[in-house]
C-alpha positions as CSV (number, residue, x, y, z in Angstrom):
1,M,14.9,39.7,-33.1
2,S,11.5,37.9,-33.0
3,Q,8.2,39.5,-34.0
4,H,7.3,39.5,-30.3
5,D,10.4,41.6,-29.5
6,V,9.7,44.0,-32.3
7,A,6.1,44.5,-31.0
8,R,7.5,45.2,-27.5
9,L,10.0,47.7,-28.9
10,I,7.2,49.5,-30.8
11,Y,5.1,49.6,-27.7
12,L,7.9,51.0,-25.6
13,G,8.7,53.6,-28.3
14,L,5.1,54.8,-28.4
15,L,5.0,55.0,-24.6
16,V,8.1,57.1,-24.5
17,L,6.7,59.3,-27.3
18,V,3.5,59.9,-25.4
19,I,5.2,60.7,-22.1
20,G,7.9,62.8,-23.7
21,G,5.4,64.6,-25.9
22,G,3.2,65.3,-22.9
23,L,6.1,66.8,-21.0
24,F,7.2,69.1,-23.9
25,L,3.7,70.2,-24.7
26,S,3.0,71.1,-21.0
27,K,3.0,74.9,-20.7
28,R,3.3,74.9,-16.9
29,L,6.8,73.5,-16.9
30,T,10.0,75.5,-17.5
31,P,12.4,74.1,-20.1
32,G,14.9,73.0,-17.4
33,R,12.2,71.1,-15.5
34,K,11.0,69.4,-18.7
35,L,14.6,68.2,-19.4
36,H,14.8,67.0,-15.7
37,Y,11.6,65.0,-16.0
38,L,12.6,63.6,-19.5
39,G,15.9,62.4,-18.1
40,S,14.2,60.8,-15.1
41,W,11.8,58.9,-17.4
42,A,14.6,57.9,-19.7
43,L,16.5,56.3,-16.8
44,I,13.4,54.5,-15.7
45,F,12.8,53.0,-19.2
46,L,16.5,52.1,-19.5
47,G,16.3,50.3,-16.1
48,V,13.2,48.4,-17.1
49,I,14.8,47.3,-20.4
50,V,18.0,46.2,-18.7
51,A,16.0,44.3,-16.0
52,V,13.8,42.5,-18.6
53,G,16.8,41.7,-20.7
54,L,18.9,40.3,-17.8
55,W,16.0,38.6,-15.9
56,Q,17.0,35.0,-16.8
57,D,20.6,35.6,-15.7
58,V,19.5,37.3,-12.5
59,R,17.0,34.5,-11.8
60,A,19.6,31.8,-12.3
61,T,22.0,33.6,-9.9
62,V,19.5,34.6,-7.2
63,L,17.2,31.6,-7.1
64,P,18.5,28.4,-5.4
65,Q,19.4,25.5,-7.6
66,Q,18.9,21.8,-6.9
67,A,21.2,20.5,-4.2
68,V,22.8,17.1,-4.3
69,F,23.9,15.5,-1.0
70,A,25.6,12.4,-2.4
71,E,27.0,11.1,0.9
72,V,23.5,10.7,2.3
73,G,21.8,9.9,-1.0
74,R,19.5,13.0,-1.0
75,I,18.5,15.5,-3.6
76,E,16.7,18.7,-2.7
77,L,14.8,20.7,-5.2
78,P,13.6,24.3,-4.5
79,R,10.1,25.3,-5.5
80,A,10.3,27.7,-8.5
81,P,8.5,31.0,-8.6
82,D,5.8,29.4,-10.8
83,G,5.1,26.9,-8.1
84,H,6.6,23.8,-9.8
85,Y,9.7,21.8,-9.0
86,Y,12.4,21.4,-11.7
87,V,15.2,19.0,-11.8
88,S,18.1,18.4,-14.2
89,L,19.0,14.8,-15.1
90,E,21.4,13.4,-17.6
91,I,19.7,11.3,-20.2
92,N,22.2,9.2,-22.1
93,G,24.8,11.8,-21.1
94,A,22.8,14.8,-22.2
95,P,21.7,17.3,-19.5
96,T,17.9,17.5,-19.6
97,R,15.6,19.8,-17.6
98,F,12.4,18.2,-16.3
99,V,9.4,19.5,-14.4
100,V,8.5,17.1,-11.6
101,D,4.9,15.9,-12.2
102,T,3.5,13.6,-9.6
103,G,0.3,13.5,-11.6
104,A,2.1,12.0,-14.6
105,T,2.5,8.2,-14.8
106,G,5.6,8.1,-16.9
107,M,8.7,10.0,-17.9
108,V,7.8,12.0,-21.0
109,L,10.5,13.7,-23.2
110,T,10.0,16.6,-25.6
111,R,11.1,15.8,-29.1
112,R,14.0,18.2,-28.7
113,D,15.2,16.5,-25.5
114,A,14.8,13.1,-27.1
115,E,17.1,14.2,-30.0
116,R,19.6,15.6,-27.6
117,A,19.7,12.3,-25.8
118,G,20.6,10.6,-29.1
119,L,17.2,9.1,-29.9
120,D,16.2,9.0,-33.6
121,V,12.9,10.8,-33.3
122,D,12.0,10.5,-37.0
123,A,12.1,6.6,-36.7
124,L,9.7,6.5,-33.6
125,L,6.2,5.1,-33.9
126,F,3.8,7.4,-32.2
127,R,1.2,4.7,-31.5
128,G,0.4,5.4,-27.8
129,E,-1.9,8.0,-26.4
130,A,-1.7,10.0,-23.2
131,S,-4.4,12.1,-21.6
132,T,-3.3,15.6,-20.6
133,A,-5.0,18.7,-19.3
134,N,-5.0,19.9,-23.0
135,G,-6.5,16.7,-24.3
136,P,-5.1,13.5,-25.8
137,V,-1.6,13.5,-27.2
138,R,0.2,10.7,-29.2
139,T,3.4,9.2,-27.6
140,A,6.1,6.9,-28.7
141,P,7.7,4.4,-26.2
142,V,11.4,4.5,-25.9
143,T,14.1,2.9,-23.6
144,L,16.7,5.2,-22.1
145,D,20.1,3.6,-21.8
146,E,21.2,5.7,-18.9
147,V,19.5,8.2,-16.5
148,A,21.6,10.0,-13.9
149,L,20.5,12.3,-11.1
150,G,23.4,13.2,-8.9
151,P,24.7,9.9,-7.4
152,F,21.8,7.9,-8.7
153,N,22.3,6.0,-12.0
154,D,19.6,3.9,-13.6
155,T,19.8,2.0,-16.8
156,N,17.2,0.8,-19.4
157,L,14.4,3.0,-18.2
158,R,11.1,3.1,-20.1
159,A,10.0,6.6,-21.2
160,Y,7.8,8.2,-23.8
161,V,8.4,10.9,-26.4
162,N,5.6,13.3,-26.9
163,E,4.6,14.0,-30.5
164,G,3.0,17.3,-29.7
165,E,4.5,20.6,-28.5
166,M,5.9,20.6,-24.9
167,T,8.2,23.2,-23.5
168,T,9.7,21.0,-20.8
169,S,10.0,17.2,-20.3
170,L,8.0,15.7,-17.5
171,L,9.4,13.5,-14.7
172,G,6.5,11.3,-13.6
173,M,5.9,8.6,-11.1
174,S,7.6,5.7,-13.0
175,Y,10.9,7.4,-12.1
176,L,10.0,9.0,-8.8
177,Q,8.9,5.7,-7.3
178,R,12.5,4.6,-7.5
179,F,13.1,6.8,-4.4
180,E,12.4,5.5,-0.9
181,R,11.3,9.0,0.2
182,L,9.6,11.9,-1.6
183,E,8.7,14.7,0.6
184,I,7.5,18.3,0.0
185,S,8.0,20.6,2.9
186,S,8.8,24.3,3.3
187,G,9.1,25.0,-0.4
188,R,11.5,22.1,-1.0
189,M,11.1,18.7,-2.5
190,V,13.3,16.0,-1.0
191,L,14.2,12.8,-2.8
192,E,16.1,10.1,-1.0
193,R,17.3,6.5,-1.8
């Protein structure tokens, strides 16, 4: 359990203590009514805890995933609740999640994703620099042996590994321009070759 989880647990415990203490200190309620209210609040807290704990599983089940229409050479990506478009590619055989970034020039991998793709991150030379919204970051150029998205396979693609902290790899225009059509409409991004 992380420190963040412990802090949340302490906060919820204090909240339960305040509400429960308020109910039991109230002189206007009968003991039966107090237990009824306490039980109701306990069920509400339990429901919230379950919902927060299972949110990632619920989100993956309820929200639409990327759709591959191999016979017509089309990929459809749904807009995520945060407003971005995400896509899963296989980099050197390793499944890798990217945020589609039409404002990025190249394909940029996190250090973790680069390692999963079989790249020796410790041997990379971070001699390049990229401008980001958070300021400049150092990058290392790499060549990806194989990049696969549904029916589309590309080899020997140039990409970069970010030296700084990034939560998700970026899929920029150097890869997106390989598609004949890139359209955003009705909450979906369509890629076609």
